[in-house]
ZASEVEX-653170 format. One line per 8 residues: number of its first residue (from 1); their letters; for each residue x, y, z of C-alpha. Coordinates in pm, 1 decimal, padded with zeros to 6 digits. Example, Ala and Ser with C-alpha at 12.3 -4.5 7.8 and 13.67 -1.06 7.14 Angstrom:
REM residues 2
1	as	01230.0/-00450.0/00780.0  01367.0/-00106.0/00714.0
This chain:
REM residues 620
1	xxxxxxxx	-06109.1/01654.7/03187.3  -06204.5/01958.2/03009.1  -06326.2/01992.9/02622.3  -06053.2/02012.5/02396.5  -06063.6/02188.2/02322.1  -05957.9/02230.9/00894.3  -06256.9/02678.3/-02056.7  -06021.1/02694.7/-02296.4
9	xxxxxxxx	-06174.6/02423.7/-02552.1  -06106.6/02149.5/-02364.9  -06172.1/01946.0/-02044.2  -05892.1/02062.1/-01861.5  -06019.7/02438.4/-01825.4  -06365.6/02377.3/-01630.3  -06258.7/02440.2/-01265.4  -06370.8/02252.0/-00957.6
17	xxxxxxxx	-06612.7/02460.0/-00791.3  -06644.2/02241.5/-00432.8  -06352.3/02181.4/-00253.3  -06186.3/01880.6/-00170.4  -05854.0/01699.2/-00127.1  -05632.8/01587.5/-00405.2  -05249.5/01530.3/-00370.4  -05084.3/01328.5/-00160.0
25	xxxxxxxx	-04916.1/01596.0/00032.3  -05257.8/01716.8/00088.8  -05340.8/01405.0/00214.3  -05079.0/01401.5/00444.2  -05194.2/01680.7/00641.7  -05557.7/01506.0/00710.9  -05570.6/01413.6/01067.8  -05758.5/01094.0/01082.8
33	xxxxxxxx	-05857.0/00920.5/00770.0  -06112.7/01152.8/00606.0  -06084.7/01507.8/00717.7  -06320.7/01784.2/00610.6  -06182.4/01951.0/00327.6  -05831.2/02086.6/00138.8  -05858.3/02297.2/-00130.8  -05742.7/02152.0/-00488.3
41	xxxxxxxx	-05636.4/02263.0/-00768.6  -05846.4/02291.4/-01138.2  -05849.5/01968.9/-01338.1  -05651.7/02181.6/-01562.2  -05355.6/02166.8/-01382.1  -05219.7/01805.0/-01443.6  -04877.9/01629.1/-01335.3  -04633.7/01668.2/-01623.2
49	xxxxxxxx	-04576.6/01300.0/-01626.1  -04936.8/01293.7/-01744.1  -05032.9/01159.6/-02077.7  -05384.1/01295.0/-02215.0  -05582.2/01158.4/-02455.9  -05707.5/01351.7/-02782.6  -06065.7/01384.0/-02706.4  -06286.1/01622.5/-02808.0
57	xxxxxxxx	-06478.9/01840.7/-02552.2  -06853.7/01680.5/-02681.7  -07153.2/01841.2/-02558.7  -07236.7/01570.0/-02373.5  -06954.3/01523.8/-02157.3  -06957.8/01870.6/-02106.8  -07342.4/01860.8/-01954.8  -07198.5/01586.7/-01762.1
65	xxxxxxxx	-06885.6/01721.9/-01596.9  -07106.6/02028.5/-01551.2  -07408.5/01827.3/-01353.5  -07149.7/01676.9/-01134.2  -06986.8/01990.6/-01021.0  -07338.3/02103.7/-00975.7  -07409.8/01791.4/-00761.1  -07129.3/01805.0/-00528.1
73	xxxxxxxx	-07186.7/02196.2/-00451.0  -07576.2/02082.3/-00353.3  -07416.4/01831.9/-00141.0  -07427.4/01516.6/-00320.5  -07041.1/01433.3/-00392.8  -07161.7/01096.6/-00415.4  -07348.7/01120.9/-00732.1  -07096.9/01351.4/-00840.3
81	xxxxxxxx	-06806.7/01052.6/-00792.1  -07056.1/00810.0/-00994.4  -07073.3/01063.7/-01275.1  -06689.1/01136.2/-01276.2  -06581.0/00779.5/-01264.8  -06781.5/00619.0/-01532.6  -06725.2/00964.2/-01791.5  -06312.5/00868.8/-01688.9
89	xxxxxxxx	-06364.2/00509.6/-01834.0  -06549.6/00620.8/-02079.0  -06297.2/00885.6/-02233.8  -05965.6/00722.9/-02033.8  -05895.8/01104.8/-01941.4  -05720.8/01061.7/-01662.1  -05820.6/01443.6/-01540.7  -06148.6/01320.9/-01470.8
97	xxxxxxxx	-06062.5/01017.8/-01254.7  -05844.7/01282.0/-01079.3  -06203.5/01458.0/-00990.7  -06365.7/01147.7/-00900.7  -06103.6/01123.4/-00665.9  -06219.8/01366.8/-00494.9  -06572.2/01353.5/-00507.3  -06492.1/01034.3/-00357.0
105	xxxxxxxx	-06276.7/01179.0/-00097.0  -06543.7/01430.2/-00033.9  -06806.6/01187.1/00011.4  -06600.3/01025.5/00268.5  -06583.5/00705.3/00068.7  -06304.5/00510.5/00146.2  -06370.8/00226.8/-00086.5  -06452.0/00425.3/-00394.3
113	xxxxxxxx	-06173.9/00688.0/-00357.4  -05885.0/00446.4/-00375.7  -06124.7/00247.7/-00693.2  -06114.7/00596.8/-00885.6  -05735.1/00673.1/-00795.9  -05674.6/00326.1/-00891.3  -05820.3/00373.4/-01250.5  -05604.7/00739.1/-01235.6
121	xxxxxxxx	-05293.5/00524.2/-01198.6  -05389.7/00312.5/-01469.4  -05485.8/00631.9/-01694.3  -05151.8/00754.4/-01613.8  -04878.6/00520.4/-01522.5  -04601.2/00786.2/-01484.3  -04738.3/01019.6/-01284.4  -04581.1/01084.1/-00939.6
129	xxxxxxxx	-04944.7/01257.4/-00844.3  -05126.2/00966.8/-00913.1  -04947.2/00702.6/-00806.2  -04882.8/00877.3/-00411.3  -05259.4/00953.3/-00432.9  -05339.2/00582.4/-00464.8  -05067.1/00479.3/-00190.7  -05177.3/00754.8/00032.8
137	xxxxxxxx	-05564.7/00669.1/00012.5  -05530.9/00263.0/00038.0  -05348.3/00374.8/00413.0  -05580.0/00613.0/00494.0  -05812.3/00305.4/00409.2  -05645.8/00098.2/00611.6  -05581.9/-00159.8/00261.8  -05183.5/-00228.9/00438.0
145	xxxxxxxx	-05189.3/-00533.3/00277.1  -05174.0/-00386.8/-00072.1  -04988.1/-00066.5/00043.9  -04681.6/-00239.9/00164.2  -04537.1/-00411.4/-00160.9  -04581.2/00004.7/-00297.2  -04420.4/00123.2/00002.2  -04137.0/-00152.0/-00002.1
153	xxxxxxxx	-04066.6/-00064.0/-00377.3  -04053.8/00324.6/-00280.9  -03793.7/00279.2/00016.8  -03589.0/00037.1/-00251.1  -03587.2/00281.4/-00505.2  -03531.5/00593.7/-00377.7  -03145.7/00737.7/-00336.0  -03191.7/00785.3/00049.2
161	xxxxxxxx	-03297.9/00508.6/00231.7  -03299.4/00706.8/00545.6  -03576.5/00940.0/00395.2  -03801.7/00734.3/00235.9  -03803.3/00544.1/00578.7  -03897.5/00852.4/00731.3  -04148.6/00955.0/00476.3  -04345.1/00613.3/00471.6
169	xxxxxxxx	-04354.1/00696.4/00831.4  -04493.5/00981.3/00825.1  -04766.8/00868.6/00582.4  -04826.7/00518.1/00769.4  -04885.2/00741.2/01078.6  -05170.4/00919.0/00924.0  -05335.6/00639.4/00994.5  -05513.9/00568.0/01352.9
177	xxxxxxxx	-05494.5/00210.3/01356.8  -05153.2/00267.4/01532.8  -05090.4/-00157.7/01612.7  -05089.2/-00208.7/01196.3  -04902.3/00066.4/01174.2  -04661.4/-00071.2/01391.6  -04626.9/-00434.1/01225.5  -04583.9/-00250.8/00904.7
185	xxxxxxxx	-04300.7/00015.2/01021.0  -04096.8/-00337.7/01130.3  -04166.6/-00520.9/00803.7  -04062.0/-00250.7/00624.3  -03747.3/-00111.7/00819.1  -03641.9/-00453.2/00890.4  -03474.6/-00428.2/00580.1  -03238.9/-00205.8/00649.0
193	xxxxxxxx	-03115.3/-00287.6/00941.9  -02792.2/-00084.5/00957.8  -02974.4/00247.2/00907.1  -03015.7/00410.9/01267.8  -03307.4/00575.3/01096.5  -03437.7/00227.0/01060.3  -03465.5/00221.4/01429.2  -03563.2/00525.4/01491.1
201	xxxxxxxx	-03913.6/00513.5/01269.5  -04002.1/00168.6/01412.6  -03933.5/00310.1/01763.5  -04184.9/00609.4/01699.2  -04422.4/00355.9/01584.2  -04395.6/00112.2/01843.2  -04466.3/00453.9/02116.9  -04767.2/00529.4/01949.5
209	xxxxxxxx	-04904.9/00215.6/01983.6  -04821.2/00152.8/02320.1  -04524.9/-00076.6/02292.6  -04309.4/00115.2/02551.3  -04058.8/-00145.0/02544.6  -04006.5/-00216.0/02229.8  -04006.6/00179.8/02172.1  -03659.7/00204.3/02394.7
217	xxxxxxxx	-03501.2/-00105.9/02294.9  -03528.7/00057.2/01921.8  -03394.9/00393.1/02020.4  -03127.1/00220.4/02195.9  -03019.7/00027.8/01890.1  -03065.6/00345.9/01704.7  -02813.2/00513.7/01966.5  -02556.8/00230.1/01933.8
225	xxxxxxxx	-02524.2/00267.5/01540.2  -02467.4/00644.0/01569.9  -02356.9/00710.3/01905.5  -02374.0/01137.4/01879.7  -02701.0/01123.7/01662.5  -02853.2/01414.8/01863.3  -03209.7/01310.6/01722.4  -03179.1/00924.4/01847.5
233	xxxxxxxx	-03057.0/01043.5/02198.0  -03315.5/01251.7/02251.7  -03550.2/01040.9/02157.8  -03413.9/00727.0/02351.0  -03421.3/00999.6/02645.1  -03781.4/01136.0/02578.1  -03918.7/00748.0/02564.5  -03737.5/00659.6/02903.1
241	xxxxxxxx	-03833.5/00995.9/03100.7  -04145.3/00840.1/03259.2  -04083.1/00505.4/03333.5  -03678.7/00539.6/03374.4  -03585.7/00898.4/03425.3  -03277.1/00775.3/03605.8  -03122.3/00658.9/03290.8  -03308.7/00920.0/03047.6
249	xxxxxxxx	-03079.8/01151.3/03232.1  -02756.1/00955.6/03214.6  -02843.2/00932.2/02792.6  -02828.9/01355.2/02809.2  -02583.8/01411.3/03050.2  -02347.7/01226.0/02888.0  -02420.7/01381.2/02541.5  -02344.1/01704.1/02630.4
257	xxxxxxxx	-02014.2/01563.3/02839.1  -01887.4/01441.6/02476.9  -02068.0/01765.6/02308.2  -02096.9/02038.9/02500.2  -02161.8/02267.4/02187.9  -02482.2/02088.3/02147.2  -02685.4/02320.5/02166.0  -03006.2/02094.9/02077.3
265	xxxxxxxx	-02891.3/01881.3/02328.1  -02891.3/02129.5/02619.8  -03267.4/02265.1/02518.8  -03344.5/01925.1/02539.4  -03163.8/01814.6/02906.7  -03354.4/02195.8/02950.5  -03706.2/02089.3/02895.2  -03628.9/01683.4/03106.0
273	xxxxxxxx	-03515.8/01883.4/03394.6  -03812.9/02150.8/03421.5  -04047.9/01840.1/03358.7  -03821.8/01644.8/03636.3  -03924.7/01993.9/03867.4  -03519.9/02029.6/03877.1  -03560.3/02445.7/03751.2  -03208.4/02553.0/03889.0
281	xxxxxxxx	-03038.6/02285.1/03677.9  -03256.3/02335.5/03402.7  -03193.2/02708.5/03433.2  -02801.1/02669.2/03399.9  -02837.7/02452.1/03096.7  -03037.9/02751.0/02966.6  -02800.0/03011.6/03072.3  -02482.9/02801.2/02868.6
289	xxxxxxxx	-02773.4/02826.3/02558.9  -02813.8/03168.7/02601.1  -02419.2/03210.4/02602.6  -02372.1/03003.2/02307.8  -02671.8/03087.6/02072.8  -02748.8/03440.8/02124.7  -02852.9/03539.1/01826.3  -02950.7/03208.6/01697.8
297	xxxxxxxx	-03328.5/03285.3/01605.0  -03461.2/02960.6/01602.8  -03285.1/02888.2/01925.6  -03439.6/03201.1/02103.6  -03754.6/03129.9/02011.6  -03755.8/02755.3/02177.6  -03612.8/02934.9/02516.0  -03868.1/03183.3/02490.1
305	xxxxxxxx	-04092.1/02833.8/02446.9  -03945.5/02705.7/02762.8  -04006.4/03027.1/02965.6  -04393.0/03003.3/02909.2  -04420.9/02659.4/02985.5  -04208.3/02703.3/03312.5  -04477.8/02968.1/03412.8  -04193.6/03255.7/03363.2
313	xxxxxxxx	-04368.0/03496.7/03157.3  -04133.3/03784.7/03134.1  -03875.7/03542.6/03077.1  -04089.1/03438.9/02771.8  -04147.0/03802.3/02693.2  -03837.1/03896.9/02603.6  -03722.3/03575.0/02421.4  -03961.3/03644.7/02186.1
321	xxxxxxxx	-03988.8/04011.5/02126.9  -03567.3/03948.0/02086.7  -03702.3/03617.0/01815.1  -03860.2/03900.2/01636.8  -03580.8/04177.1/01620.8  -03354.0/03896.2/01516.3  -03654.4/03799.4/01229.6  -03761.0/04191.3/01137.3
329	xxxxxxxx	-03513.3/04383.1/00881.0  -03471.3/04738.2/00989.2  -03601.7/05008.0/00833.1  -03279.0/05084.0/00623.7  -03216.7/04705.5/00575.4  -03598.1/04641.9/00463.2  -03566.8/04947.3/00199.1  -03289.7/04839.9/00086.8
337	xxxxxxxx	-03380.1/04521.1/00008.2  -03709.8/04637.0/-00144.3  -03522.0/04845.4/-00383.8  -03310.9/04569.0/-00512.6  -03652.3/04377.5/-00537.4  -03750.8/04651.3/-00772.3  -03484.0/04662.7/-01006.9  -03484.2/04288.1/-00996.3
345	xxxxxxxx	-03837.5/04217.1/-01092.6  -03891.2/04612.8/-01261.4  -03910.8/04380.8/-01682.3  -04116.1/04119.3/-01504.5  -04510.3/04097.7/-01503.0  -04515.1/03825.8/-01262.7  -04542.4/03900.8/-00904.2  -04302.2/03797.1/-00615.1
353	xxxxxxxx	-04394.4/03524.8/-00419.0  -04411.1/03617.5/-00043.7  -04429.4/03415.9/00286.9  -04480.9/03448.0/00627.7  -04098.5/03469.4/00684.3  -03930.1/03716.8/00466.0  -03598.5/03732.4/00612.0  -03443.1/03403.3/00603.7
361	xxxxxxxx	-03504.1/03034.8/00655.9  -03730.5/02928.4/00928.7  -04042.2/03062.6/01072.1  -04138.0/03430.1/01096.9  -04232.6/03657.9/01360.1  -04593.7/03592.7/01313.3  -04602.9/03319.2/01557.1  -04392.0/03486.4/01798.7
369	xxxxxxxx	-04690.9/03753.7/01804.4  -04895.1/03526.0/01908.6  -04705.8/03425.0/02250.6  -04701.0/03751.3/02315.8  -05047.0/03775.3/02250.9  -05086.4/03514.6/02463.8  -04892.2/03642.6/02763.1  -05070.4/03969.7/02794.1
377	xxxxxxxx	-05393.0/03803.6/02816.5  -05272.8/03557.5/03064.6  -05211.4/03895.0/03258.5  -05534.1/04024.0/03116.0  -05385.1/04345.2/02907.8  -05591.3/04298.8/02677.4  -05536.9/04607.4/02494.1  -05174.8/04522.8/02488.7
385	xxxxxxxx	-05281.6/04123.5/02361.6  -05525.2/04321.6/02057.8  -05230.3/04512.7/01972.7  -04968.1/04189.7/01902.5  -05263.6/04036.4/01768.5  -05292.5/04354.4/01546.6  -04931.6/04261.3/01429.6  -05026.5/03916.6/01248.2
393	xxxxxxxx	-05027.4/03933.6/00862.7  -05162.9/03737.8/00611.5  -05062.1/03400.2/00624.3  -05115.9/03091.3/00796.5  -05168.0/03228.7/01156.6  -05389.6/03528.2/01025.1  -05711.5/03344.9/01098.5  -05603.7/03236.7/01442.1
401	xxxxxxxx	-05513.2/03569.3/01550.8  -05884.3/03725.6/01410.4  -06064.5/03418.0/01663.0  -05861.6/03485.9/01865.9  -05908.0/03872.5/01898.2  -06299.8/03751.5/01906.3  -06240.3/03587.9/02181.0  -06044.7/03867.7/02380.0
409	xxxxxxxx	-06329.5/04169.9/02260.7  -06584.2/03915.5/02413.9  -06391.6/03923.0/02737.1  -06353.1/04298.3/02736.6  -06744.7/04286.3/02695.9  -06807.2/04352.0/02355.2  -06966.6/04049.9/02256.4  -07190.4/04219.1/01968.8
417	xxxxxxxx	-06844.1/04321.1/01804.6  -06661.6/03987.5/01835.7  -06934.6/03821.4/01678.0  -06968.5/04080.1/01408.1  -06614.6/04004.2/01305.0  -06607.1/03691.5/01342.4  -06885.9/03705.1/01059.7  -06685.5/03919.7/00850.7
425	xxxxxxxx	-06420.1/03657.6/00822.9  -06347.3/03504.6/00447.7  -06380.2/03109.1/00479.0  -06303.6/02900.6/00115.2  -06331.7/02620.5/00291.0  -06622.6/02384.1/00502.0  -06338.6/02320.3/00760.9  -06242.1/02689.2/00809.1
433	xxxxxxxx	-06646.8/02746.3/00825.7  -06619.4/02521.5/01148.7  -06365.0/02722.8/01275.0  -06516.6/03000.7/01279.7  -06864.7/02822.4/01408.6  -06698.6/02660.9/01702.8  -06504.9/03012.6/01806.7  -06841.0/03164.2/01824.2
441	xxxxxxxx	-06944.8/02889.1/02023.3  -06673.5/02936.6/02289.1  -06718.0/03321.1/02254.1  -07137.4/03254.7/02373.2  -06997.4/03030.9/02640.4  -06691.1/03291.2/02795.7  -07002.3/03530.6/02827.6  -07186.2/03246.6/03044.1
449	xxxxxxxx	-07451.0/03223.6/02794.4  -07473.3/02865.2/02772.6  -07803.5/02792.1/02658.9  -07711.4/03057.4/02375.2  -07421.7/02846.6/02243.3  -07583.0/02523.8/02276.8  -07901.9/02637.5/02080.7  -07651.0/02829.4/01820.9
457	xxxxxxxx	-07469.2/02474.7/01782.3  -07789.0/02275.2/01739.0  -07882.6/02546.8/01432.7  -07487.4/02474.4/01251.1  -07581.5/02072.5/01314.0  -07909.6/02102.4/01150.8  -07714.7/02192.6/00845.0  -07432.3/01943.3/00897.3
465	xxxxxxxx	-07572.1/01688.6/01069.0  -07227.1/01474.0/01026.2  -06972.1/01738.6/01114.0  -06789.1/01557.8/01443.5  -06618.8/01869.5/01556.9  -06966.9/02034.1/01554.5  -07102.3/01732.1/01763.5  -06862.1/01741.0/02009.5
473	xxxxxxxx	-06832.0/02090.7/02097.0  -07263.7/02055.8/02128.7  -07203.5/01743.2/02334.8  -06980.1/01934.9/02551.7  -07200.8/02254.4/02562.1  -07473.4/02008.9/02652.9  -07324.1/01876.8/02955.3  -07261.1/02250.6/03129.8
481	xxxxxxxx	-07664.5/02242.6/03055.4  -07719.5/01930.3/03273.3  -07817.4/01717.2/02988.4  -07624.8/01391.2/02988.3  -07842.0/01249.3/02738.4  -07770.3/01484.7/02411.9  -07408.1/01481.4/02541.5  -07398.4/01092.0/02512.9
489	xxxxxxxx	-07574.8/01142.3/02204.0  -07349.4/01364.3/02049.9  -07050.7/01150.1/02151.7  -07181.1/00854.6/02022.7  -07279.8/01025.7/01688.8  -06905.1/01163.1/01667.6  -06751.1/00755.4/01697.5  -07010.9/00654.2/01420.5
497	xxxxxxxx	-06873.0/00944.8/01192.7  -06482.6/00924.4/01362.8  -06462.8/00528.6/01536.3  -06093.5/00698.1/01560.6  -06182.0/01000.8/01786.7  -06002.1/00907.5/02094.5  -06168.0/01243.5/02287.6  -06533.4/01151.5/02174.8
505	xxxxxxxx	-06494.4/00838.6/02376.1  -06253.4/01016.3/02642.8  -06555.8/01286.7/02661.7  -06824.3/01015.0/02711.7  -06640.5/00811.8/02970.2  -06548.9/01081.6/03153.2  -06887.3/01192.3/03226.2  -06986.5/00868.5/03317.7
513	xxxxxxxx	-06698.5/00833.3/03553.9  -06784.8/01189.5/03703.8  -07156.8/01134.2/03733.2  -07045.7/00789.9/03909.0  -07234.0/00605.0/03714.0  -07195.1/00274.3/03454.7  -06816.8/00266.1/03545.5  -06741.2/-00042.4/03429.6
521	xxxxxxxx	-06865.2/00133.9/03092.4  -06673.3/00455.5/03119.8  -06325.8/00271.4/03221.7  -06466.1/00100.9/02886.1  -06463.5/00380.1/02679.0  -06141.4/00534.0/02853.7  -05922.0/00215.5/02777.4  -06008.3/00255.0/02423.0
529	xxxxxxxx	-05925.3/00666.7/02371.9  -05590.5/00581.9/02538.3  -05508.2/00270.0/02289.0  -05589.6/00497.3/02055.3  -05407.9/00828.2/02197.3  -05153.6/00685.0/02417.4  -04975.4/00927.0/02672.3  -05221.3/01183.3/02640.8
537	xxxxxxxx	-05233.5/01356.9/02957.8  -05640.3/01487.3/02934.2  -05705.8/01089.7/02889.3  -05456.1/00934.8/03145.1  -05680.1/01210.1/03389.6  -05974.0/01069.5/03291.4  -05810.5/00693.9/03321.2  -05707.6/00785.3/03686.6
545	xxxxxxxx	-06060.7/00967.6/03744.0  -06239.3/00592.3/03682.8  -06003.9/00392.6/03861.8  -06027.1/00574.8/04181.6  -06450.1/00580.6/04106.0  -06409.9/00255.6/04130.3  -06187.5/00191.1/04419.3  -05838.8/00113.8/04266.5
553	xxxxxxxx	-05642.9/00418.4/04415.9  -05337.2/00258.5/04346.5  -05381.5/00270.2/03961.9  -05532.6/00595.4/03970.5  -05238.3/00781.4/04121.4  -05010.3/00623.2/03839.2  -05226.2/00755.3/03587.2  -05320.3/01091.5/03750.0
561	xxxxxxxx	-04948.5/01164.6/03816.1  -04806.4/01051.9/03476.1  -05080.2/01301.6/03364.6  -04991.1/01557.3/03569.1  -04622.5/01505.5/03489.7  -04729.1/01526.5/03100.9  -04908.1/01864.4/03209.2  -04905.9/02088.3/03483.3
569	xxxxxxxx	-05282.1/02149.9/03416.0  -05491.0/02274.2/03763.4  -05809.0/02019.0/03694.2  -05551.4/01690.2/03665.1  -05360.4/01879.4/04007.8  -05712.3/01921.9/04182.5  -05783.9/01535.7/04110.6  -05403.6/01396.7/04175.8
577	xxxxxxxx	-05452.7/01583.0/04536.2  -05806.0/01463.3/04568.4  -05684.5/01077.3/04555.6  -05403.5/01167.1/04756.6  -05573.1/01321.2/04993.6  -05779.5/00947.9/05056.5  -05454.6/00752.3/05027.0  -05374.8/00942.8/05330.3
585	xxxxxxxx	-05110.5/01164.1/05218.5  -05197.0/01509.2/05295.4  -04923.3/01744.6/05241.6  -04875.6/01566.6/04910.2  -05243.4/01664.3/04827.9  -05213.6/02014.3/04960.3  -04892.9/02061.8/04755.8  -05064.9/01944.2/04445.2
593	xxxxxxxx	-05367.7/02214.6/04525.7  -05136.1/02424.1/04585.9  -05011.4/02419.1/04268.8  -05349.8/02405.6/04132.1  -05420.7/02722.0/04301.9  -05110.5/02920.0/04193.6  -05284.3/02840.9/03830.7  -05602.4/02943.3/03847.3
601	xxxxxxxx	-05682.1/03059.1/04194.7  -06100.4/03080.3/04077.9  -06071.8/02727.3/03974.7  -06422.7/02579.2/04065.1  -06343.3/02199.8/04093.1  -06064.1/02310.5/04303.3  -06312.7/02506.4/04567.1  -06574.7/02237.3/04544.4
609	xxxxxxxx	-06304.5/01961.6/04641.5  -06141.6/02179.7/04903.6  -06532.9/02232.3/05067.4  -06615.1/01871.6/05036.0  -06326.3/01748.9/05212.7  -06324.9/02080.3/05474.6  -05946.6/02167.5/05382.3  -05809.5/02493.2/05474.5
617	xxxx	-05473.2/02461.4/05293.3  -05206.0/02471.3/05558.4  -05439.5/02479.1/05864.5  -05473.8/02114.6/05928.3
């Protein structure tokens, strides 16, 4: 298990100083109930449906508003929430209730956030933003019984029930209580049994909750209702691929026989065949895709991903370069487009909006640059990797590219330069600051400066003691130094702050199992992680390892083989090889070890395992 490694004369003119969360769309982007933060708009930005009271901005009101902002800046958003909520009740101003909601979320106080959001909806009953925020907070707080009638009404009032069902599932899926999500989704979707999408969302919820048989049955129902639905057939095959690969193969191949021009299905079938190690058949499907969609950018990008996953870097590089060509206009076209834009905006003072992709719908070339950089980095061609990263412009991937650049500079021995570049990166939210701290710690670990990384993270945690990401990284770094008691304390702190953090349970459980200590407790911790995050390869690897330690080799093989099928990782392969070896299957063990060696020839765990069993592969 490896370390797995976000005053113009009135109240409305006051701009929030602290970063927080607000809109339902932002809430939906959060992983777990209470994420670090999402930048919020100013109080002056209101929902077009909000009816605002005609309140004068008195000196007392202004003073309270300013004090609450200052308190938040000084790390007391709970006090800010109390002030703003009281003021919202006094003034009946929905903007202040909205800000109280933000402060409650920032303070990680679910009940308070729901209370503030409920007041916001009361003060602005026609506001879609207020209603969506309140509904989202109910779900993220685990109050499904309160949310369910509101969700049902939302679906019923929608002109597109299929779209509404998908949106509701997207909201419910943010909750880590997967069993409750599944139960609620079954009730909501059960009102629309004739819709294929109704069964598909229930299937997704069932799969996430570990109810695999129910997931397959719901996916089958969707296919029966709409036999030529690509998405329903792909979902069914995905749910069948591990336990019933022959049925998955039949579902995909029969669909292609009926719809030979379906590029999406051929790509899915190629992925499936790749996973089954039927590489020649996969290549045949991809060859047909190349023929049918040679100039479709999104298809070319997917081909690049598949080639990379199949460990074919040259093919992957060619696809991503082709994607960049398709998504980057020629100089002549770019010049003409710029001239046209200049003519259209000559009399306008408004700057045009920019996106990551100025060449049409879909993703732009930025993500392809990241993959091209990764391919070069895998080949240890660091100058070329840096060149690709340098092409990533301002946008969603910019910070990722700069962090990757710093990591590469550190591997080139330019540790001080790398750290300086990280320090120079701007941050606007605590989540971004955390990302940079984690990157700097990784740089130190990569340079074998584990003690320095440990001290660095310790200092960061002193400033933000309840930051789960820093605590997790701190614990895993402590493990490298043999400080198990620190790892255990850190992981229990993560679990206290984020009880739905599957990787914290997994890290602690795996470490206990690897040390061959408190194995029953280790198994319980890993099983908890598996319940929170089913079909996570790293967790299944840990589960197999603790089963092996307990002497349950059959169960261990089942878990490890599933993990290895999900992710062809070197360390999972080493574990699988060991259990195969002691189970009397030396040839299969050597095959797993050879594959691990091909991926990571210098893998320490592999070398130690071979030495422990006195194995020289191919020389039994």
